[in-house]
DOFILO-124070 format. One record per residue (C-alpha): residue in three letters; x, y, z; residue number from 1. Coordinates in steps of 0.5 Angstrom, whole numbers, plus 2048, in hexadecimal, padded with zeros to 3 digits. Example, Ala and Ser with C-alpha at 12.3 -4.5 7.8 and 13.67 -1.06 7.14 Angstrom:
2
REC|bami|c1|c2|c3|zake
REC|ALA|819|7F7|810|1
REC|SER|81B|7FE|80E|2
# end
This chain:
539
REC|bami|c1|c2|c3|zake
REC|MET|913|879|847|1
REC|THR|917|879|841|2
REC|SER|917|87C|83C|3
REC|ARG|913|87D|837|4
REC|PRO|917|87B|831|5
REC|ARG|915|87F|829|6
REC|LEU|914|87B|823|7
REC|THR|91A|879|81F|8
REC|ALA|917|879|819|9
REC|ALA|913|87F|817|10
REC|LYS|911|87C|810|11
REC|ALA|90D|877|813|12
REC|VAL|90A|87B|818|13
REC|ALA|907|880|813|14
REC|ALA|905|87A|80F|15
REC|ALA|901|877|815|16
REC|ALA|8FD|87E|816|17
REC|VAL|8FC|87F|80F|18
REC|SER|8FA|878|811|19
REC|ILE|8F5|879|816|20
REC|ALA|8F2|87F|813|21
REC|THR|8F0|87B|80D|22
REC|PHE|8ED|877|810|23
REC|ALA|8EA|87B|814|24
REC|ALA|8E6|87F|80E|25
REC|CYS|8E4|879|80B|26
REC|ALA|8DF|878|812|27
REC|PRO|8D9|879|811|28
REC|SER|8D6|87F|813|29
REC|ALA|8D2|87C|818|30
REC|PRO|8D0|877|81B|31
REC|THR|8CA|874|818|32
REC|GLU|8C8|86D|81B|33
REC|GLY|8C2|86C|81F|34
REC|GLY|8BB|86F|820|35
REC|GLY|8BA|86C|819|36
REC|GLY|8B3|870|816|37
REC|ALA|8B1|870|81D|38
REC|ALA|8AC|875|81F|39
REC|VAL|8AD|87B|824|40
REC|THR|8A8|87A|82B|41
REC|ASP|8A7|87C|830|42
REC|ALA|8A8|876|836|43
REC|THR|8AD|875|83B|44
REC|LEU|8B4|872|83B|45
REC|THR|8B5|86F|842|46
REC|ILE|8BB|86D|843|47
REC|ALA|8BD|86A|84A|48
REC|THR|8C5|86B|84C|49
REC|THR|8C7|86A|855|50
REC|THR|8CA|870|856|51
REC|ASP|8C9|878|856|52
REC|VAL|8CC|87C|853|53
REC|VAL|8D1|87F|856|54
REC|ASN|8D5|884|852|55
REC|TYR|8D0|887|84C|56
REC|ASN|8D7|88A|849|57
REC|PRO|8D9|885|844|58
REC|PHE|8E1|887|845|59
REC|VAL|8E1|885|84D|60
REC|GLY|8DB|880|84C|61
REC|ASN|8DD|878|84E|62
REC|SER|8D8|873|850|63
REC|ARG|8D5|871|84A|64
REC|SER|8CD|875|84B|65
REC|ASP|8D2|87B|84B|66
REC|TYR|8D4|878|845|67
REC|TRP|8CD|876|841|68
REC|ILE|8CA|87D|843|69
REC|THR|8CF|881|841|70
REC|ASN|8D0|87D|83B|71
REC|LEU|8C9|87F|838|72
REC|MET|8CB|887|83A|73
REC|TYR|8D2|888|838|74
REC|PRO|8D4|885|831|75
REC|HIS|8DB|881|830|76
REC|LEU|8DF|882|829|77
REC|LEU|8E0|87B|828|78
REC|SER|8DC|875|829|79
REC|ILE|8DF|86E|829|80
REC|GLY|8DE|868|827|81
REC|ALA|8DF|860|829|82
REC|ASP|8E7|860|827|83
REC|GLY|8E8|866|82A|84
REC|GLU|8E8|86A|824|85
REC|LYS|8E6|870|823|86
REC|ALA|8DF|874|81F|87
REC|PRO|8DC|87A|81E|88
REC|GLU|8D7|87E|823|89
REC|LEU|8D8|886|824|90
REC|ALA|8DF|885|820|91
REC|GLU|8DE|884|819|92
REC|LYS|8E5|883|817|93
REC|TRP|8EB|882|81C|94
REC|GLY|8F3|882|81B|95
REC|TYR|8FB|884|81B|96
REC|VAL|8FD|889|817|97
REC|ASP|903|887|819|98
REC|ASP|907|885|81F|99
REC|THR|905|88A|824|100
REC|THR|8FE|88D|821|101
REC|GLY|8F8|889|822|102
REC|PHE|8F1|88C|81E|103
REC|TYR|8EA|88A|81F|104
REC|GLU|8E5|88C|81A|105
REC|ILE|8DF|88E|81E|106
REC|ARG|8D7|88C|81B|107
REC|SER|8D4|893|819|108
REC|GLY|8CC|895|81C|109
REC|MET|8CD|893|824|110
REC|LYS|8C9|896|829|111
REC|TRP|8C9|897|831|112
REC|SER|8C2|896|833|113
REC|ASP|8C2|89E|835|114
REC|GLY|8C3|89E|82D|115
REC|LYS|8CA|8A0|82D|116
REC|PRO|8CE|89D|827|117
REC|LEU|8D3|898|829|118
REC|THR|8DA|89A|826|119
REC|ALA|8E2|898|825|120
REC|LYS|8E2|89E|82B|121
REC|ASP|8DE|899|82F|122
REC|VAL|8E3|893|82F|123
REC|ALA|8E9|897|82F|124
REC|PHE|8E6|899|835|125
REC|SER|8E4|893|838|126
REC|LEU|8EC|891|837|127
REC|ASN|8EF|897|839|128
REC|ALA|8EC|897|840|129
REC|VAL|8EB|890|842|130
REC|LYS|8F5|890|840|131
REC|ARG|8F4|897|845|132
REC|ASP|8F0|894|84A|133
REC|LYS|8F1|88D|84B|134
REC|PRO|8EA|88A|84D|135
REC|ALA|8EB|883|84F|136
REC|GLY|8E9|880|849|137
REC|THR|8EB|87A|844|138
REC|LEU|8EC|880|840|139
REC|THR|8F1|885|844|140
REC|GLY|8F5|87E|844|141
REC|GLN|8F6|87E|83B|142
REC|LEU|8F8|885|83B|143
REC|THR|8FF|884|83D|144
REC|ASN|902|886|836|145
REC|PHE|8FD|88B|835|146
REC|LYS|8FE|892|835|147
REC|SER|8F8|896|832|148
REC|ALA|8F2|897|82D|149
REC|THR|8F1|89B|829|150
REC|ALA|8EA|89D|824|151
REC|VAL|8EC|89E|81E|152
REC|SER|8E6|89F|81B|153
REC|ASP|8DE|89E|81E|154
REC|THR|8E0|897|81C|155
REC|ARG|8E7|895|81C|156
REC|VAL|8EB|894|823|157
REC|GLU|8F3|892|822|158
REC|ILE|8F7|88F|828|159
REC|THR|8FE|891|82A|160
REC|LEU|901|88C|82C|161
REC|SER|907|88D|831|162
REC|ALA|90A|886|830|163
REC|PRO|908|882|82A|164
REC|ASP|903|87D|82B|165
REC|SER|8FF|879|827|166
REC|THR|8FA|876|82D|167
REC|LEU|8F7|87E|82E|168
REC|ILE|8F3|880|828|169
REC|PRO|8EF|87A|828|170
REC|GLU|8EF|878|831|171
REC|ILE|8ED|87E|832|172
REC|GLY|8E7|880|82B|173
REC|PHE|8E4|879|830|174
REC|TRP|8E5|87B|837|175
REC|GLY|8E4|882|838|176
REC|ASN|8DD|886|837|177
REC|VAL|8DC|88D|834|178
REC|VAL|8D9|892|838|179
REC|PRO|8D6|899|838|180
REC|GLN|8DB|89D|838|181
REC|HIS|8D6|8A4|83B|182
REC|VAL|8D4|89F|83F|183
REC|PHE|8DA|89C|843|184
REC|GLU|8DF|8A2|842|185
REC|PRO|8DB|8A7|846|186
REC|ALA|8DA|8A1|84C|187
REC|GLY|8E3|8A1|84D|188
REC|SER|8E7|89B|84D|189
REC|VAL|8E3|896|849|190
REC|ALA|8E6|890|84F|191
REC|THR|8E2|894|855|192
REC|PHE|8DC|895|850|193
REC|ALA|8D6|892|853|194
REC|ASN|8D1|893|84D|195
REC|ASP|8CC|891|852|196
REC|GLY|8C6|894|84D|197
REC|LYS|8C4|89B|853|198
REC|ASN|8C6|8A0|84F|199
REC|GLY|8C0|89F|84A|200
REC|GLY|8C1|898|848|201
REC|TRP|8C6|894|844|202
REC|VAL|8C9|896|83D|203
REC|SER|8CA|890|838|204
REC|ALA|8CB|88E|830|205
REC|GLY|8C9|886|832|206
REC|PRO|8C2|883|830|207
REC|TYR|8C0|885|836|208
REC|VAL|8C1|88A|83C|209
REC|LEU|8BF|889|843|210
REC|THR|8B9|88C|846|211
REC|GLU|8B8|889|84C|212
REC|VAL|8BB|886|852|213
REC|GLN|8B8|881|858|214
REC|ARG|8BE|87F|85B|215
REC|GLY|8BE|877|85D|216
REC|GLN|8B7|876|858|217
REC|SER|8B8|879|852|218
REC|TYR|8BB|87E|84C|219
REC|THR|8B7|880|847|220
REC|MET|8B9|883|841|221
REC|GLU|8B5|886|83B|222
REC|ARG|8B7|886|833|223
REC|VAL|8BA|88B|82F|224
REC|ASP|8B7|88D|828|225
REC|ASN|8BD|88D|824|226
REC|TYR|8C3|887|825|227
REC|PRO|8C6|887|81E|228
REC|LEU|8C9|880|820|229
REC|VAL|8C5|87B|821|230
REC|GLU|8C0|87A|81A|231
REC|GLY|8BA|87F|819|232
REC|GLY|8BD|884|81C|233
REC|LYS|8B9|883|824|234
REC|PRO|8B9|87E|829|235
REC|LYS|8B4|879|828|236
REC|ALA|8B1|879|82F|237
REC|ALA|8AF|880|833|238
REC|LYS|8B2|87E|839|239
REC|VAL|8B7|879|83E|240
REC|VAL|8B7|877|844|241
REC|TYR|8BD|876|848|242
REC|ARG|8B9|871|84E|243
REC|VAL|8BE|86F|855|244
REC|TYR|8BD|869|857|245
REC|PRO|8C2|865|85D|246
REC|ASP|8C4|860|858|247
REC|VAL|8C4|85C|851|248
REC|ASN|8BF|856|854|249
REC|THR|8BA|85C|857|250
REC|GLU|8BB|85F|850|251
REC|ILE|8BA|858|84C|252
REC|LEU|8B3|858|851|253
REC|GLY|8B2|85E|84D|254
REC|LEU|8B2|85D|848|255
REC|LYS|8AE|856|847|256
REC|ASN|8A8|85B|849|257
REC|GLY|8AA|860|845|258
REC|ASP|8AB|865|849|259
REC|VAL|8B3|867|847|260
REC|ASP|8B3|866|83E|261
REC|VAL|8BB|865|83F|262
REC|ILE|8C0|862|844|263
REC|ALA|8C7|867|842|264
REC|ASN|8CB|863|846|265
REC|THR|8CC|85C|844|266
REC|LEU|8C9|855|846|267
REC|PRO|8CC|851|84B|268
REC|PRO|8CF|84B|846|269
REC|SER|8C9|846|84A|270
REC|GLN|8C4|84A|848|271
REC|VAL|8C5|84A|841|272
REC|LYS|8C2|843|83F|273
REC|GLY|8BB|845|844|274
REC|LEU|8BA|84B|840|275
REC|GLN|8BC|849|839|276
REC|ASN|8B6|844|83A|277
REC|THR|8B2|849|83E|278
REC|PRO|8AC|84C|839|279
REC|GLY|8AC|853|837|280
REC|ILE|8B3|854|839|281
REC|THR|8B8|854|834|282
REC|VAL|8BF|853|835|283
REC|GLU|8C5|856|832|284
REC|GLU|8CD|855|831|285
REC|VAL|8D2|85A|833|286
REC|PRO|8DA|859|831|287
REC|GLY|8DE|85A|836|288
REC|LEU|8E4|85E|836|289
REC|GLY|8E7|85E|83D|290
REC|TYR|8E9|859|843|291
REC|ALA|8E9|858|849|292
REC|HIS|8EE|859|84D|293
REC|MET|8F1|858|855|294
REC|THR|8F6|85E|856|295
REC|TYR|8FB|85C|85D|296
REC|ASN|8FD|863|860|297
REC|MET|904|864|860|298
REC|THR|904|869|865|299
REC|LYS|903|864|869|300
REC|PRO|90A|861|86C|301
REC|ASP|908|859|86A|302
REC|LEU|905|85A|864|303
REC|ALA|90B|85F|862|304
REC|LYS|90D|858|862|305
REC|LYS|90D|854|85B|306
REC|GLU|90E|84D|85E|307
REC|VAL|907|84E|862|308
REC|ARG|904|852|85C|309
REC|GLN|905|84C|859|310
REC|ALA|903|847|85D|311
REC|LEU|8FD|84B|85D|312
REC|ALA|8FC|84A|856|313
REC|HIS|8FD|843|856|314
REC|ALA|8F8|842|85C|315
REC|VAL|8F2|843|857|316
REC|ASP|8EF|83E|854|317
REC|TYR|8ED|842|84D|318
REC|GLU|8EA|83D|84A|319
REC|ALA|8E4|83C|84F|320
REC|ILE|8E2|842|850|321
REC|ARG|8E1|843|848|322
REC|LYS|8DD|83C|849|323
REC|VAL|8DA|83D|84F|324
REC|VAL|8D8|845|84F|325
REC|LEU|8D8|847|848|326
REC|GLN|8D5|841|846|327
REC|GLY|8D9|840|841|328
REC|GLN|8D9|847|83D|329
REC|ALA|8DF|848|83F|330
REC|VAL|8E6|848|83A|331
REC|SER|8EE|848|83E|332
REC|THR|8F3|84E|83C|333
REC|GLY|8F9|848|83D|334
REC|SER|8F9|84E|843|335
REC|SER|8FB|853|840|336
REC|PRO|8F8|85A|83F|337
REC|ILE|8F7|85A|838|338
REC|MET|8F1|857|835|339
REC|PRO|8F1|851|830|340
REC|VAL|8EB|855|82C|341
REC|LEU|8F1|85A|82B|342
REC|LYS|8F3|855|826|343
REC|ASP|8F9|85A|823|344
REC|PHE|8FD|85B|82B|345
REC|HIS|8FB|854|82F|346
REC|ASP|900|84F|830|347
REC|ASP|8FE|849|831|348
REC|ALA|904|847|834|349
REC|ILE|903|84A|839|350
REC|LYS|8FF|844|83E|351
REC|GLU|8FB|845|845|352
REC|TYR|8FE|845|84A|353
REC|GLU|8FD|83D|84D|354
REC|PHE|8F9|83B|853|355
REC|ASP|8FC|838|857|356
REC|VAL|8FD|838|85F|357
REC|GLU|902|834|860|358
REC|LYS|907|83A|85B|359
REC|SER|904|83F|85F|360
REC|LYS|905|83B|866|361
REC|GLN|90C|83B|864|362
REC|LEU|90D|843|861|363
REC|LEU|90B|845|868|364
REC|THR|90F|840|86C|365
REC|ASP|916|842|867|366
REC|ALA|914|84A|869|367
REC|GLY|915|848|870|368
REC|TYR|90D|848|871|369
REC|PRO|908|843|875|370
REC|THR|903|840|872|371
REC|ASP|8FE|83E|878|372
REC|GLY|8F9|844|875|373
REC|SER|8FC|849|87B|374
REC|LEU|8FE|84D|874|375
REC|LYS|8F8|851|873|376
REC|PHE|8F5|856|86E|377
REC|ARG|8EF|85B|86C|378
REC|LEU|8EB|859|865|379
REC|ILE|8E6|85E|864|380
REC|TYR|8E1|85F|85E|381
REC|SER|8DA|861|85D|382
REC|LEU|8D4|85E|860|383
REC|GLN|8D0|860|859|384
REC|ASP|8D5|85C|855|385
REC|PRO|8D1|855|856|386
REC|VAL|8D7|851|852|387
REC|THR|8DD|854|856|388
REC|THR|8D9|854|85B|389
REC|GLN|8D9|84C|85A|390
REC|TRP|8DF|84A|858|391
REC|ALA|8E2|84E|85E|392
REC|ALA|8E0|84A|862|393
REC|LEU|8E3|843|85E|394
REC|VAL|8EA|848|85E|395
REC|LYS|8EA|847|865|396
REC|ASP|8E8|840|866|397
REC|SER|8EE|83E|862|398
REC|ALA|8F3|843|865|399
REC|ALA|8F2|840|86C|400
REC|LYS|8F3|839|868|401
REC|ALA|8FA|83D|868|402
REC|GLY|8FA|83F|86F|403
REC|ILE|8F8|846|86D|404
REC|THR|8F3|84A|871|405
REC|ILE|8EE|84E|86C|406
REC|GLU|8E9|853|870|407
REC|LEU|8E4|855|86B|408
REC|GLN|8E2|85C|86B|409
REC|GLY|8DB|85E|867|410
REC|LEU|8DA|864|866|411
REC|GLU|8D4|868|863|412
REC|ARG|8D7|86B|85C|413
REC|ASN|8D8|872|85E|414
REC|THR|8DC|871|865|415
REC|TYR|8DF|86B|860|416
REC|LEU|8E2|870|85B|417
REC|ALA|8E4|875|860|418
REC|LYS|8E9|871|864|419
REC|THR|8EB|86D|85D|420
REC|ASP|8ED|874|85B|421
REC|ALA|8F0|876|863|422
REC|GLY|8F4|86F|862|423
REC|ASP|8F0|86D|868|424
REC|PHE|8F1|865|867|425
REC|ASP|8F6|860|867|426
REC|ILE|8F3|85C|862|427
REC|TYR|8ED|860|85D|428
REC|ALA|8E9|85A|858|429
REC|GLY|8E4|85E|853|430
REC|ASN|8E5|860|84B|431
REC|PHE|8E6|864|846|432
REC|ALA|8E0|865|840|433
REC|ILE|8E5|867|83B|434
REC|MET|8EC|866|83A|435
REC|ASP|8EC|868|832|436
REC|ASP|8F4|86A|831|437
REC|PRO|8F9|866|834|438
REC|ALA|8FE|86C|834|439
REC|THR|8F9|871|836|440
REC|ASN|8F7|86C|83C|441
REC|MET|8FD|86A|83F|442
REC|ALA|900|871|840|443
REC|LEU|8F9|873|844|444
REC|THR|8FA|86C|847|445
REC|TYR|901|86A|849|446
REC|LEU|905|871|847|447
REC|PRO|907|875|84F|448
REC|ASP|902|87B|84D|449
REC|GLY|8FD|876|84A|450
REC|VAL|8F6|877|84D|451
REC|ILE|8F4|870|84D|452
REC|ASN|8FB|86D|850|453
REC|TYR|8F8|86A|856|454
REC|THR|8FE|866|857|455
REC|HIS|901|86C|858|456
REC|VAL|906|869|853|457
REC|ASP|90D|86C|851|458
REC|ASP|912|868|84D|459
REC|PRO|916|86D|848|460
REC|ARG|917|867|843|461
REC|LEU|90F|867|842|462
REC|SER|90F|86D|842|463
REC|SER|914|86F|83C|464
REC|LEU|911|868|838|465
REC|ILE|90A|86D|839|466
REC|GLU|90D|874|837|467
REC|GLN|90F|870|831|468
REC|ALA|909|86D|82F|469
REC|ARG|905|874|830|470
REC|VAL|90B|876|82B|471
REC|THR|90A|871|826|472
REC|PHE|905|873|820|473
REC|GLU|905|86C|81D|474
REC|ARG|902|866|820|475
REC|GLU|907|862|81D|476
REC|GLU|90D|865|821|477
REC|GLN|908|866|827|478
REC|ARG|906|860|828|479
REC|PRO|90D|85D|82B|480
REC|LEU|90D|862|830|481
REC|LEU|906|861|833|482
REC|GLN|907|859|833|483
REC|GLN|90E|85A|836|484
REC|ALA|90A|85F|83B|485
REC|ALA|904|859|83D|486
REC|LYS|909|855|83E|487
REC|ILE|90C|859|844|488
REC|VAL|905|85A|847|489
REC|ARG|904|853|846|490
REC|ASP|90B|850|84A|491
REC|ASN|90B|856|84F|492
REC|VAL|903|855|850|493
REC|TYR|902|85C|84F|494
REC|ASP|8FB|85B|84E|495
REC|ASN|8F8|854|84F|496
REC|VAL|8F3|853|849|497
REC|MET|8EE|84F|849|498
REC|TYR|8EA|84E|843|499
REC|THR|8E6|852|83E|500
REC|GLN|8DE|851|83D|501
REC|ASN|8DA|852|838|502
REC|LEU|8D4|856|83B|503
REC|TYR|8CB|855|83B|504
REC|VAL|8C7|85A|83C|505
REC|ALA|8BF|859|83D|506
REC|HIS|8B9|85E|83A|507
REC|ARG|8B2|85D|838|508
REC|SER|8B0|85B|832|509
REC|ASP|8AC|860|831|510
REC|TRP|8B2|864|830|511
REC|SER|8B6|864|82A|512
REC|GLY|8BB|867|825|513
REC|PHE|8C0|867|82B|514
REC|VAL|8C8|868|828|515
REC|VAL|8CD|863|82B|516
REC|LYS|8D3|867|82D|517
REC|PRO|8D9|863|831|518
REC|SER|8DA|863|83A|519
REC|GLU|8D5|864|83F|520
REC|LEU|8D5|86C|83E|521
REC|LEU|8D3|86C|837|522
REC|SER|8CF|866|835|523
REC|ILE|8C9|868|833|524
REC|VAL|8C8|86E|838|525
REC|ASN|8CD|872|834|526
REC|PRO|8CA|879|831|527
REC|ILE|8C9|876|82A|528
REC|SER|8C5|86F|82D|529
REC|VAL|8C1|872|831|530
REC|ALA|8BF|877|82C|531
REC|SER|8BD|871|826|532
REC|ALA|8B9|86E|82C|533
REC|THR|8B2|86E|829|534
REC|LYS|8AB|86B|82D|535
REC|SER|8A7|866|829|536
REC|GLU|8A0|868|82A|537
REC|SER|89E|861|829|538
REC|GLN|8A0|85D|82E|539
# end
């Protein structure tokens, strides 16, 4: 990895820091959207999911069920909008004091479910413990330039950076959960703490606390009496039950039958119109902040060759996938890891790989490979992801036309995640739910030590551009660095980004007040939304 250059203009950094801090100071003290004047009820909100919880520790959680349930228990400092911009949640203000000092000002009056106050000490502990113990979660990879956190008062945390990083404060504020120091610290390492509730139950500070687990069946959460982040200060539904179903089609049947009130998973595109026309069901559109992609494992000798990756990229019919599988509900990113919705950074000049099997064959021939099907690759995907399951089959068919054999391996989601982390694949097919900040996302995805660098790329020029972008506070200066980096990714097929998709979720029409946030991870099952949802007595 190249060394990280420092900022060249201290005044510019200071100005940027003041600008960020001033903007944050003007933000509302807490989310007020959703719920309206809806009454608190004794209703139970039942939500469908397709996987069990693997980790109750939010620092190591990886599956969607892990994220959905622990998010209702452990708050984030910041939330996010459809354009990737951050918004207040536990933190009311945030920004930079100077180029290597950041801060968060958190709400006063928050409490853990055991009655102990939530203070800046819990925030500082959470960040310091993740840096020290390095749990295998997203937050760990974002702490490269994090040195330490200090609670300077009950409501203010100051962050010391080891090097300037314009992305660190907003990104760890959004991605990092805050946990109770008095529960996690005695357990030792936060990387190995199961947090399974065996020692007297769970202690949390979200709108609901987990009280009962029936693995393979359901997860029951009880309302807390005081949750100031939602209008009225108290969640509307008395209970939230996550019920486990084998697949999304079974979830949809349960929704139609009234067995569940919400489907947490996004709908298969082919089901959207039918559910929109189904009495008693409401379909909500969710802005997409992620992308679907394939990565080619460059630790494999054949895939280490650029010509082979390019041949694979040109053997995919992207437009057919978007029209047939996505039903037109997706758009091209131009094979760039920076999506069009990120308007400050997306580069229209970067064009999508052309679907051309003859070009694919020529690339293989020039590299000394046969095109008789003897070149084989194993592609893994999650069986719980119906969209990827469908387009993986199309990828196999179009690759066969170019003389490449793709062996499909559909896996149960948690097994799929484990194989991905272990590098046990030739081609990984899947999606990243939230890619909100190009500099941070590229660092995680393409730097040699990036926690989601599934391609195992190590390109000094690419790394240098990403590193420079991370220490550049002004967007006008950051933009060309990131666009150059995106072009390198595209030209070398370090990632095959296929599309970005607006998503759809469904719920029973007798429930209202949901607050839609971008991505499947947040959608209408984010904490503010779940706490704001209310059931109509008239339906």
